[in-house]
C-alpha positions in Angstrom: 41.5 80.3 110.4 41.8 76.5 110.6 42.7 75.6 114.2 45.2 73.1 112.8 47.0 76.0 111.0 47.0 78.3 114.0 50.0 76.7 115.7 51.9 76.9 112.4 51.3 80.6 112.2 52.2 81.0 115.8 55.6 79.3 115.2 56.3 81.5 112.2 55.5 84.6 114.4 57.9 83.3 117.1 60.6 82.7 114.5 60.2 86.2 113.1 60.4 87.6 116.6 63.6 85.7 117.2 65.0 87.0 113.9 64.2 90.6 114.8 65.7 90.2 118.3 68.8 88.8 116.7 69.1 91.7 114.3 68.5 94.2 117.2 71.5 92.7 118.9 73.7 92.7 115.8 72.6 95.8 113.8 75.7 96.0 111.5 75.8 92.3 110.7 72.0 92.3 109.9 72.4 95.4 107.8 75.3 93.7 105.8 73.0 90.7 105.2 70.3 93.0 103.9 72.6 94.9 101.6 74.1 91.6 100.3 70.6 90.3 99.5 69.8 93.5 97.6 73.1 93.2 95.6 72.4 89.6 94.7 69.0 90.5 93.5 70.2 93.5 91.6 73.2 91.6 90.1 71.5 88.2 89.9 73.6 87.0 86.9 76.4 86.3 89.4 74.3 83.5 90.8 74.3 81.8 87.5 78.0 81.7 87.0 78.3 84.8 84.7 81.2 87.1 84.9 81.3 90.9 85.1 83.9 92.4 82.7 84.5 94.8 79.8 86.7 92.3 78.1 83.9 91.5 75.7 84.8 94.6 73.7 88.0 92.8 72.6 85.8 90.7 70.3 85.5 93.9 68.1 89.2 94.2 67.8 91.8 92.2 66.0 93.1 89.6 66.6 90.2 88.5 68.7 87.6 89.6 66.1 88.5 86.6 63.9 86.9 84.2 66.4 84.0 86.3 67.5 81.1 83.9 68.4 77.8 84.3 66.7 76.0 84.1 70.0 77.5 87.4 71.2 74.8 90.0 70.9 76.0 92.4 73.6 76.7 95.8 72.1 79.7 97.9 73.2 78.6 100.5 75.7 79.8 104.1 75.7 81.4 103.8 79.1 83.5 100.7 78.4 87.1 100.4 77.5 89.4 101.3 80.4 88.9 98.0 82.3 89.6 95.9 79.2 92.6 98.0 78.0 94.2 99.1 81.3 93.0 97.9 84.7 92.5 94.2 83.9 95.7 93.6 81.9 97.9 95.4 84.4 96.4 93.6 87.4 96.8 90.3 85.6 100.5 91.0 84.9 101.0 92.1 88.5 99.3 89.0 89.8 101.7 86.9 87.8 104.7 88.7 89.4 103.3 88.3 92.9 102.5 84.6 92.5 106.1 84.2 91.3 107.3 85.7 94.6 108.3 89.1 93.3 107.2 92.6 94.2 105.5 94.2 91.1 107.6 97.4 91.0 108.2 97.5 87.3 105.9 96.8 84.3 108.0 95.8 81.3 105.1 95.3 79.0 104.0 98.8 78.2 105.8 102.0 77.1 108.9 99.8 76.7 108.9 99.7 80.5 106.8 101.5 83.1 106.2 101.7 86.8 103.7 99.1 88.2 103.3 99.8 91.9 103.9 103.5 91.2 101.0 103.5 88.8 98.3 104.3 91.4 95.4 103.0 89.3 96.6 99.4 89.7 95.7 99.7 93.4 97.9 96.7 94.2 98.1 97.6 98.0 94.4 98.0 98.5 93.0 95.0 100.4 90.1 94.4 98.0 92.5 94.0 95.1 94.2 91.1 96.7 91.2 88.9 96.0 92.0 89.2 92.3 95.6 88.3 93.0 94.9 85.2 95.1 92.1 84.0 92.9 91.7 83.9 89.1 91.1 87.5 88.1 88.4 86.7 85.5 86.3 85.0 88.1 87.1 87.4 91.0 86.4 90.7 89.1 82.6 90.7 89.6 82.6 89.6 93.3 85.3 92.3 94.0 83.0 94.9 92.5 80.0 93.7 94.6 82.1 93.7 97.8 83.1 97.2 97.0 79.4 98.2 96.8 78.8 96.4 100.1 81.6 98.5 101.7 80.0 101.6 100.3 76.6 100.7 101.8 78.0 99.8 105.2 79.9 103.1 105.3 76.8 105.1 104.7 74.9 102.9 107.2 77.6 103.6 109.8 77.5 107.3 109.1 73.7 107.4 109.3 73.7 105.6 112.6 76.5 108.0 113.9 74.4 111.1 113.3 71.4 109.5 115.1 69.4 108.0 112.2 67.5 104.8 113.1 68.5 101.5 111.6 65.7 101.5 109.1 66.8 104.9 107.8 70.4 103.6 107.7 69.3 100.7 105.4 67.7 103.2 103.0 70.7 105.4 103.1 73.1 102.6 102.3 70.9 101.2 99.6 70.5 104.5 97.8 74.2 105.3 97.8 75.5 101.9 96.7 73.1 101.7 93.8 73.4 105.3 92.7 74.7 106.2 89.3 78.1 107.6 90.5 78.8 104.2 92.1 77.5 101.9 89.3 78.8 104.1 86.5 82.4 103.9 87.8 82.1 100.4 89.3 84.9 98.9 87.4 87.2 101.9 87.8 89.4 102.7 90.8 87.2 105.8 91.3 84.5 103.5 92.8 87.0 102.0 95.2 87.6 105.6 96.6 84.0 106.6 96.5 83.0 103.5 98.5 85.0 104.8 101.4 83.2 108.1 101.5 80.7 107.0 104.1 83.4 105.7 106.4 85.3 109.0 106.0 82.2 111.0 106.9 81.5 108.6 109.8 85.0 109.0 111.3 85.0 112.8 110.6 81.7 113.2 112.4 83.0 111.3 115.4 86.0 113.6 115.5 83.9 116.8 115.4 81.9 115.5 118.3 84.6 114.3 120.6 87.9 115.8 119.5 89.6 112.6 120.7 92.8 111.2 119.3 91.2 107.8 118.9 88.9 109.3 116.2 92.0 111.0 114.6 93.3 107.5 114.1 90.1 106.3 112.5 90.0 109.3 110.1 93.7 108.7 109.2 93.1 105.0 108.5 90.3 105.7 106.1 92.2 108.4 104.3 95.1 106.0 103.9 92.9 103.4 102.4 91.4 106.0 100.0 94.8 106.7 98.7 95.7 103.0 98.3 92.4 102.5 96.5 94.1 103.8 93.3 92.7 107.2 92.3 94.5 110.1 94.1 92.2 112.6 92.3 89.1 111.2 93.8 90.8 110.8 97.2 91.5 114.6 97.2 87.9 115.3 96.4 86.7 113.0 99.2 89.0 114.8 101.7 87.7 118.2 100.6 84.1 117.0 101.0 84.9 115.7 104.5 86.7 119.0 105.4 83.6 121.0 104.3 81.4 118.8 106.4 83.6 119.1 109.5 83.9 122.8 109.2 80.1 123.3 108.6 79.2 121.1 111.6 81.6 122.9 113.9 80.2 126.3 112.8 76.5 125.3 112.8 76.4 123.3 116.0 76.2 126.2 118.4 75.3 124.0 121.4 78.3 121.8 121.2 80.8 124.6 120.2 82.1 125.7 123.6 84.7 128.1 122.2 86.2 129.0 118.9 89.4 127.6 120.2 87.8 124.2 120.5 86.6 124.3 116.9 89.9 125.4 115.6 91.6 122.6 117.5 89.3 120.1 115.9 89.9 121.4 112.4 93.6 121.2 113.1 93.3 117.6 114.3 91.4 116.8 111.1 94.1 118.4 109.0 96.7 116.3 110.9 94.7 113.2 109.9 95.4 113.9 106.2 99.1 113.9 106.8 98.9 110.8 108.8 96.7 109.1 106.2 99.2 110.0 103.5 101.9 108.3 105.7 99.7 105.2 106.0 99.7 104.9 102.2 103.4 105.6 102.0 104.2 102.3 100.4 102.2 103.4 97.4 102.7 107.1 97.6 106.5 107.3 97.6 106.9 105.1 94.4 104.0 107.0 92.8 105.6 110.4 93.6 109.0 109.4 92.3 107.4 108.6 89.0 104.9 111.5 89.0 107.6 114.1 89.7 109.1 113.3 86.3 105.8 112.7 84.4 104.0 114.6 81.8 100.9 114.6 84.1 102.5 117.1 86.3 102.2 119.6 83.5 99.4 118.5 81.3 96.7 116.9 83.6 95.0 120.2 84.2 94.1 120.3 80.5 92.2 117.0 81.0 89.6 118.7 83.3 86.2 118.9 81.6 84.1 121.9 81.2 81.3 122.4 83.7 77.9 120.9 83.0 75.1 123.0 81.5 72.7 124.2 84.1 69.9 122.5 82.2 71.5 119.2 82.9 70.1 119.5 86.5 66.8 118.2 84.9 68.5 114.8 84.9 67.9 114.5 88.6 64.2 114.3 87.8 64.4 112.7 84.3 67.7 110.7 83.9 66.5 109.4 80.5 66.0 112.9 79.1 68.5 112.4 76.4 67.4 108.9 75.4 66.2 105.6 76.8 67.9 104.9 80.0 68.0 101.1 79.3 69.6 101.5 75.9 72.9 103.2 76.5 74.3 103.1 72.9 71.4 105.1 71.5 71.6 108.4 73.2 71.9 111.9 71.9 74.8 113.1 74.1 78.4 112.0 73.6 79.3 113.0 77.1 76.2 111.1 78.4 77.9 108.7 80.7 80.9 110.4 82.0 79.2 113.6 83.1 75.5 114.2 83.0 73.7 110.9 83.6 75.9 109.8 86.5 74.2 112.3 88.7 71.1 110.1 89.3 70.4 108.6 92.6 66.6 108.2 92.3 63.7 110.7 92.1 62.1 109.0 95.2 65.3 109.3 97.2 65.6 112.9 96.1 62.1 113.8 97.4 62.7 112.0 100.6 66.0 114.0 101.0 64.1 117.2 100.4 61.6 116.3 103.1 64.4 115.6 105.5 66.1 118.9 104.6 62.9 120.8 105.5 62.1 118.9 108.7 65.6 119.0 110.1 66.7 122.3 108.7 67.9 123.5 112.1 70.2 120.5 112.8 73.9 121.0 112.4 74.3 117.8 110.4 71.6 118.9 107.9 73.4 122.2 107.4 76.7 120.5 106.9 75.4 118.0 104.4 73.5 120.8 102.6 76.8 122.7 102.4 78.6 119.7 100.9 75.9 119.2 98.3 75.5 122.9 97.5 79.2 123.5 97.0 79.4 120.3 94.9 76.5 121.6 92.7 78.2 125.0 92.2 81.4 123.3 91.1 79.6 120.8 88.9 77.7 123.5 87.0 80.4 126.1 87.1 78.3 128.7 89.0 80.1 131.7 90.4 81.8 131.9 92.9 82.7 128.2 92.4 84.6 129.3 89.2 87.1 131.0 91.5 87.7 127.8 93.5 88.5 126.0 90.2 91.6 128.2 89.9 92.9 127.2 93.3 95.1 124.0 93.8 94.3 121.2 93.9 90.9 121.9 92.2 92.7 123.4 89.2 94.1 120.0 88.3 91.3 117.6 89.0 88.1 116.6 87.1 85.6 118.2 89.5 82.6 117.1 87.5 82.7 113.9 89.5 81.5 115.8 92.6 78.0 114.5 91.8 78.9 111.6 94.1 78.8 113.9 97.1 75.3 115.1 96.1 74.3 111.5 95.9 75.8 110.8 99.3 73.9 113.8 100.9 70.7 112.7 99.2 71.2 109.1 100.5 71.6 110.3 104.1 68.6 112.6 103.7 66.4 109.8 102.3 67.4 107.7 105.3 66.7 110.5 107.8 63.3 111.1 106.2 62.3 107.5 106.4 63.3 107.3 110.0 61.4 110.5 110.8 58.2 109.7 108.8 57.8 106.4 110.6 57.4 108.4 113.8 55.5 111.4 112.4 53.9 110.8 109.0 53.1 113.4 106.4 49.6 114.6 105.9 47.8 113.8 102.6 48.0 117.3 101.4 51.7 117.5 102.1 52.3 114.2 100.2 50.5 115.7 97.2 52.6 118.8 97.4 55.9 116.9 97.6 55.0 114.7 94.7 53.1 117.0 92.3 55.5 120.0 92.6 58.5 118.2 91.2 56.5 117.2 88.1 55.3 120.7 87.6 58.8 122.2 88.0 60.3 119.5 85.7 57.8 120.0 82.9 57.9 123.8 83.1 61.8 124.0 83.0 61.9 121.5 80.1 59.4 123.5 78.1 61.3 126.7 78.8 64.5 125.1 77.7 62.9 123.8 74.5 61.4 127.2 73.8 64.8 129.0 74.0 67.0 126.1 72.7 65.7 124.5 69.6 68.7 122.0 69.4 68.1 120.7 72.9 68.1 116.9 73.2 66.6 114.2 71.1 63.1 113.9 69.6 60.0 115.1 71.3 58.7 111.6 71.9 61.8 110.9 74.1 60.9 113.8 76.3 57.3 112.5 76.6 58.7 109.1 77.7 60.9 110.8 80.3 58.0 112.8 81.7 55.8 109.7 81.8 58.5 107.8 83.7 58.8 110.7 86.2 55.1 110.8 86.7 55.0 107.0 87.4 57.9 107.2 89.9 56.2 110.2 91.7 53.0 108.1 92.1 55.0 105.3 93.7 56.8 107.8 95.9 53.4 109.2 97.0 52.4 105.6 98.0 55.6 105.1 100.0 55.2 108.5 101.7 51.6 107.5 102.7 52.7 104.1 104.1 55.5 105.6 106.2 54.0 106.0 109.7 50.6 104.4 108.7 51.5 100.8 108.3 53.9 98.5 110.2 57.4 99.7 110.1 58.9 96.7 108.4 56.4 96.9 105.5 56.9 100.6 105.1 60.7 100.3 105.1 60.4 97.4 102.6 58.3 99.6 100.3 60.9 102.4 100.6 63.7 100.0 99.7 61.7 98.5 96.8 61.2 102.1 95.5 64.8 103.0 95.8 66.0 99.8 94.1 63.4 99.7 91.4 63.9 103.3 90.1 67.7 102.5 89.8 67.2 99.1 88.2 68.0 100.5 84.7 71.6 101.0 85.8 72.2 97.3 85.8 72.9 97.7 82.1 76.0 99.8 82.8 78.0 96.7 83.8 77.8 93.7 81.5 77.6 90.1 82.8 78.3 87.3 80.3 79.2 83.7 80.4 82.9 83.0 80.9 83.5 82.1 77.3 82.0 85.4 76.1 83.2 87.6 78.9 86.9 86.9 78.3 88.1 85.9 74.9 90.6 83.0 74.5 94.2 83.6 73.4 94.2 84.1 69.6 96.5 81.8 67.5 98.5 84.8 66.4 99.3 85.7 70.0 100.2 82.1 70.7 102.6 82.2 67.8 104.3 85.3 69.3 104.5 83.6 72.7 106.4 80.7 71.2 109.2 82.9 69.7 112.6 82.6 71.5 114.6 85.5 72.9 113.9 88.9 74.3 111.9 91.1 71.9 109.1 93.6 71.6 106.1 93.7 69.3 104.5 96.6 67.4 101.5 97.2 65.3 100.8 98.5 61.8 97.8 100.8 62.1 95.9 103.2 60.0 96.3 106.3 62.1 94.9 105.9 65.6 93.1 102.7 64.8 90.9 101.3 67.5 90.1 98.0 65.8 93.6 96.6 66.2 95.0 95.4 69.5 95.0 98.4 71.9 97.7 99.5 74.3 98.3 97.4 77.4 96.5 94.3 76.0 99.8 92.7 75.3 100.5 92.6 79.1 97.8 89.9 79.4 100.0 87.6 77.4 103.5 88.6 78.7 104.4 90.4 75.4 106.4 93.6 75.5 105.5 96.7 73.5 106.3 100.4 73.2 102.6 101.3 73.4 100.7 102.1 76.5 97.7 103.9 78.1 98.0 104.7 81.7 99.6 107.6 83.7 102.0 108.6 85.1 104.1 108.7 81.9 107.7 110.0 81.9 108.1 113.3 80.2 111.2 112.0 78.6 109.4 109.0 77.1 106.5 111.1 75.8 108.9 113.5 74.0 110.8 110.5 72.5 107.6 108.7 71.4 105.8 111.8 69.9 108.8 113.5 68.3 111.4 110.9 67.5 109.0 107.9 66.8 106.3 110.2 65.4 103.7 108.3 67.5 100.3 110.0 67.5 99.1 111.1 70.9 97.4 113.9 72.8 98.4 115.5 76.1 99.1 112.6 78.5 97.7 109.8 76.3 99.5 107.8 73.6 96.6 105.9 72.0 98.3 104.9 68.8 101.6 103.3 67.9 104.8 104.1 66.0 104.4 103.5 62.3 107.1 101.3 60.8 106.3 102.6 57.3 108.1 105.7 58.2 111.8 105.1 57.4 113.2 107.1 60.4 110.7 105.6 62.8 111.5 102.1 61.5 115.2 102.7 62.3 114.5 103.8 65.8 112.0 100.9 66.3 114.8 98.5 65.3 117.0 100.1 67.9 114.2 99.5 70.5 114.2 95.8 69.8 110.8 95.7 68.0 111.0 92.4 66.1 107.4 91.6 65.2 104.5 93.7 63.9 100.9 92.8 64.1 98.3 93.9 61.5 94.8 93.1 60.4 94.3 89.8 58.6 93.3 91.3 55.3 96.2 93.8 55.2 99.2 93.5 52.9 102.3 95.7 53.4 105.6 95.9 51.6 108.1 97.4 54.0 111.9 96.9 53.4 113.3 94.4 55.8 109.9 93.1 57.0 108.7 89.6 55.9 105.5 87.9 56.6 105.8 85.0 59.0 102.2 84.4 60.0 98.9 84.8 58.3 95.6 83.6 59.7 92.0 84.5 60.1 92.9 86.7 63.2 96.0 88.6 62.1 99.1 88.9 59.9 102.5 89.1 61.6 105.6 90.5 60.0 109.2 89.9 61.3 111.9 92.5 61.0 115.1 90.7 60.2 117.2 93.9 61.0 115.8 94.4 64.5 118.6 95.0 66.9 118.9 93.0 70.2 117.8 94.5 73.5 121.5 95.2 74.4 124.4 96.1 72.1 127.8 97.9 72.2 128.7 100.9 70.1 132.3 102.1 69.7 131.6 105.9 69.9 129.5 108.4 71.9 128.5 112.0 71.2 128.2 114.1 74.3 125.3 116.5 73.7 122.4 118.1 75.4 119.1 116.3 75.6 117.2 118.7 73.3 119.9 118.5 70.6 119.9 114.7 70.7 116.1 114.6 70.4 116.2 117.0 67.4 118.9 114.9 65.7 117.0 111.7 66.2 113.8 113.3 64.9 115.7 114.4 61.7 117.2 110.9 61.2 120.8 111.8 62.1 121.2 109.0 64.6 123.1 105.9 63.5 122.4 103.5 66.4 125.0 100.9 65.2 127.8 103.5 65.0 127.4 105.9 68.0 125.1 106.9 70.8 124.1 110.3 72.2 125.0 110.7 75.9 124.7 113.6 78.3 127.5 116.1 78.7 129.9 114.9 81.5 129.3 111.2 80.8 132.4 108.9 81.3 134.5 108.1 78.2 135.2 104.7 76.5 138.3 102.8 77.7 140.0 100.6 75.1 137.2 101.0 72.6 137.1 99.3 69.3 135.7 100.4 66.0 132.8 97.9 65.5 129.3 97.4 66.6 128.8 94.3 68.8 125.7 92.5 70.3 125.1 91.3 73.8 122.6 88.8 75.3 120.0 90.3 77.5 117.5 88.4 79.6 115.0 89.2 82.3 115.9 87.5 85.6 113.0 89.1 87.5 110.3 91.6 86.8 112.7 94.5 87.7 116.1 93.0 86.9 117.8 92.4 83.5 121.1 90.5 83.1 123.3 91.4 80.1 126.1 89.0 79.1 128.8 91.0 77.2 131.1 88.8 75.1 134.9 89.2 75.1 135.9 92.2 73.1 137.1 95.8 73.2 135.5 98.4 75.4 132.5 100.6 74.3 129.2 102.0 75.3 126.7 99.4 76.3 123.2 100.4 75.2 120.1 98.8 76.8 116.9 99.7 75.0 114.8 100.1 78.1 113.5 103.5 79.2 115.8 105.4 81.5 114.7 106.7 84.9 116.8 107.8 87.9 115.7 104.6 89.8 117.6 102.3 87.4 121.0 101.1 88.8 123.7 98.9 87.2 126.6 96.8 88.2 129.5 95.5 86.0 130.9 92.3 87.4 129.5 93.2 90.8 130.8 96.8 90.8 128.4 99.7 90.7 128.3 101.7 87.5 126.4 104.9 86.6 123.5 104.5 84.3 123.2 107.4 81.9 120.3 108.4 79.6 121.4 107.3 76.2 119.9 108.3 72.8 117.7 110.6 74.9 115.3 108.0 76.3 117.1 104.7 77.0 119.9 103.4 79.2 123.6 103.0 78.7 126.9 102.6 80.6 130.5 102.6 79.7 132.2 99.2 79.8 135.9 98.3 79.7 137.4 95.7 77.4 136.8 92.0 78.2 134.0 89.7 79.1 131.5 91.1 81.5 128.2 90.4 83.3 126.1 93.6 83.7 123.0 93.6 85.8 120.5 96.4 85.5 118.1 96.7 88.5 115.2 98.9 89.2 115.7 100.3 92.7 113.3 99.1 95.4 114.5 101.8 97.8 111.4 104.1 97.4 109.1 101.2 98.1 110.8 100.1 101.3 111.0 103.6 102.4 107.3 103.8 101.9 106.8 100.5 103.7 108.7 101.8 106.7 106.6 105.0 106.7 103.3 103.0 106.4 104.2 100.7 109.3 105.2 103.6 111.5 102.0 105.4 110.7 99.9 102.2 111.4 101.7 101.7 114.7 100.9 105.3 115.7 97.3 104.9 114.7 97.1 101.6 116.7 98.3 103.5 119.8 95.7 106.2 119.2 92.8 103.8 118.8 93.8 101.3 121.5 95.0 104.0 123.9 91.8 106.1 123.6 89.4 103.1 123.7 88.3 103.6 127.3 88.2 107.4 127.0 88.4 109.8 129.9 85.9 109.9 132.7 85.1 113.4 134.0 84.6 114.2 137.7 81.2 113.8 139.1 78.9 116.8 138.4 80.9 118.0 135.4 78.4 116.3 133.0 75.5 118.3 134.4 77.4 121.6 134.0 78.4 120.7 130.4 75.2 119.0 129.4 74.0 122.0 127.4 77.3 122.0 125.5 77.3 118.3 124.6 73.8 117.2 123.4 73.2 113.8 122.0 72.1 113.9 118.4 68.4 112.9 118.4 66.9 114.5 115.4 66.0 111.2 113.9 66.2 108.7 116.8 63.1 106.7 117.3 61.3 106.1 120.6 63.3 103.8 122.8 66.4 104.1 120.6 69.7 104.9 122.0 72.4 106.6 119.9 75.5 104.6 119.2 77.7 106.7 121.4 77.3 109.4 124.0 79.9 112.2 123.4 82.3 112.8 126.2 83.5 116.2 127.3 87.1 116.9 126.4 89.7 118.3 128.8 89.6 121.8 127.4 85.8 122.1 128.0 86.2 120.6 131.6 88.9 123.2 132.5 86.9 126.0 131.0 83.8 125.1 133.0 85.8 124.7 136.2 87.5 128.1 135.9 84.2 129.8 135.0 82.5 128.4 138.1 85.5 129.3 140.3 85.5 132.9 139.0 81.7 133.2 139.5 81.9 132.0 143.2 84.7 134.5 143.8 83.0 137.5 142.2 79.4 136.9 143.5 79.9 138.3 147.1 81.9 141.2 145.9 79.3 142.2 143.4 76.7 142.1 146.1 78.7 144.4 148.4 79.2 146.9 145.6 75.4 147.0 144.9 74.7 147.9 148.5 76.8 151.1 148.3 75.5 152.2 144.8 72.7 154.8 144.7 69.5 153.7 143.1 69.2 155.4 139.6 66.0 155.9 137.8 65.6 154.9 134.1 65.0 158.2 132.2 63.2 156.2 129.4 60.8 154.5 131.7 57.2 155.5 131.2 55.6 157.1 134.3 
C-alpha cells in the first residue's frame, strides 16, 4: 500500500470504530437508522417525490376516466380498491372536520349519514393517523405507511433483544418481519397498523411472564390499547390470542422459572387483566364504536364473511411464492384469491431455513417452544386442520377471518431467523449441514409439487410457470447456502450484511404490491362534473344511474372527498335499520354487510323514495342517455352526464298526518309503494300526536351548522310532523326553540318529531356523550398505567442472599447471547417466590434435627431386593 494512503485508511478505520462504539451505546437508535435505510432503499420512489396510493384506480372509473392521461401505464392490481374507495376518502373528510375545529363524530357523506369516529377503520385516534390530518393526506400517505413498517421492525427488534438475541439477530428479525408479505400486502389497510404492534405486544408479554410486575402489566395494556385504536378490532383480537398463546406456552415450558403453578396462574390472570385495561385505554374509540356496532348488521352477518381455510397444498407457497404465476406480475395469476389468502404467507425462503435452524438448535428453550406453539396453532387454523376446526366454532374465532393468522407464522419465522444468525456467528454450521439444510427443501418442494400435479390435473397454471418457480427456489437456496457458510467464518458485520441482503432481496418482488406514482397520476384532479355539483346551492344529495352493480362509475365513499352527500357507502358498521331500508324499500343491490351498488331511479317506487331522501342530482356515464319522468339533463361533458330531479323534496318538510304502525309493516308498505311522503309519515306506535295540524304539505329550510348538527327553520304555519331525511339512530337528539323533543324513527329509517303551530327553530344534534364517556375512561386508564409504569420503575430489591437461593428459579435467557453480551434486563424475584423460599428454608431448619433424632431410634432394615 502507498504510504501516503496508509494514514487515510487509518482514519477511516478510526471513524468506523467510533461509529460502532456509538451504535453499541445506542442500540435502538442505531437499529432504527438501519431499518430506515433499508426502507428507503426498498421504497426508493419516495426519494424522488412520488406518492404511494391506490387512487390511480379512479382513472378507470367515471367521471375521472374522461381525463385519464396517456402516460399512465400502471395496471390495476388485484389487491387495490379499499384505500381509494374507503380509507382515503373518509380520512380526508375527517381531516376537514378536525381542521375546522370539530370532532369528527358523524359522517354525513355516505349512507345518508354514518358514524365517523365509531367507524373503527378510520383509526382517527391512532397517533400515526394524525400525520395525515396535520399534513396533506396525499403527500403523507406514503410516509405514514413507511413509519408503520419502521414501528413493526422496531417492535420485533425489541422482542428479539428481550428474549436474549444479539443485536445482529434483532436486525435480521426486524427486517424480515417488516418486509414480509403479510405486512406489505396489507400496508395500506388498518390491518397493517395492528400487525405492526405485534412485536411490541410480544415484547411486553414476554417481560410480564418473566417478572410478573405491575409495571409490565402497564406496558402490555398500553400496547393493546394502541392496537384497538389502530382501526381493525378483528386483527387486534387475533394479536391478543397470539400473545396469550405465547404467554401460556412460556409459563408451561419454562420449568426453571416456574416456581409454582400458582405463580403461573397469577401471571396469566395479570395478562388477562391487561386486555380489560387496554380496552379502557381505547375507550374513546371503543364506546362510540360499540354504540353503532350494537345496532349494526355486522353483529349478525359478519361471520358469513369469514373465508374458507386454505388448501394444504398452498403450504408450497412458503417455498415457491410464485407457484401460481410470476410474482412480479400481479394481474396475471391463476388464482382469484391469490393476494388476500395464499400469497401473503411469504416471508422469504432464506428466513424460513434460518428459522428452522434456530428451531432445531434451541428446541429445548421455552421461548422456542412458545413461538413454535404460536406458529403451529396458526398453521392449523389457516389450513383448517383438525382440531383447529373446533376452535373456529368458539367465539371470537367464529366471527373473524382467521386466514390472516399467517402474520404470526411470519413473526415466529422472523424471530427464528434472527436467533439463527446470532447463534451461527458464534458456532457456524458444518459444510455437510449447510448442504442438508439447503438441498432438502428443494427435494421436498419438488416432490410435493409432483405429487400434487399427479393427483390434481387442474392444479395451478402452465407447467413452465412451475419450472420458473422451482428455478427461483433453487437460486435462493444457493444464496442461502452462501450466507450460512459466511456466518461464523467471516467478520460479523459482513456476514450480517449478507444475511440482510438475502432477506431483502428475496422479498423485493413485493414492492409491486404498493404503487408509487407522480402526484399528478397518483391522485386525479377534481373532474368538471364534480365541480359543477359543488357549485350548486342548498342542501342536497347525489345519486348514480348504474347498470346493476357497475364498478366503472363513481364508487361509494368517493363523494366524501369532495364534500358531496350520497345514500351509497362501503364501510361497516352499517345500521340494520338502514340496510333493511336500502335493500328492501330502495331495492338497492347488496350482499351481507356490503352495499356496493346504488338505488336505481328508473324504478318508479325507488324514485319516489329517493325524492323523499333529498336526492336531487344523478351522475351517469358520458355516453348514456336516459328518459326518466321528472329528470332533466343539466350537464353533459366528456367525463359524465348529470340529471336533475325537479321533484326532489327538501331535506326537511312537514306532513299533516302520521300513521302509527310497527316497523315491519311500515317497511312492507314502503316496499309496495304505499307510502305517500307528501301526505303522511309512518311513525312508531306510541309516538306523540300532532297539535293544531293542518291539511297541507309544507317545506322547511335545513342547513348543516357543524358536522353533527343540522338546523331546520320551520316557517309560520299549522302544526304537523317534521320529517328530516337523515338516518335515525338513538344518538340523535333534537330541540324545538331550545326545548328538548323526542326524535322518532319516521318512515322506518329517517328522523321526525312533532311540532306545534307557529314558527320554530329546530336543531338536530348527534350526541357526543358516548365519545366523552370514552375519553374519561381512556384518561383514567392512562393515569392508572402511568402509576404502574412509574411506580414500578425502581422495582423491589430482595434481601441479601435471597438471589442465590432463587437463582435456579430465575435464569437469565442466554440461548442466543453472544460472548461479552449482557441481556437487556435481569429478572427480579417477585414477592411470592421470596416468601415461598423463606418458608421452605425455615421448615427445613426446623425439621432437620428432629429427623436425625428419629433415625437414631429406628432399627436398620435390610433391602429384600438387594443382591447378596
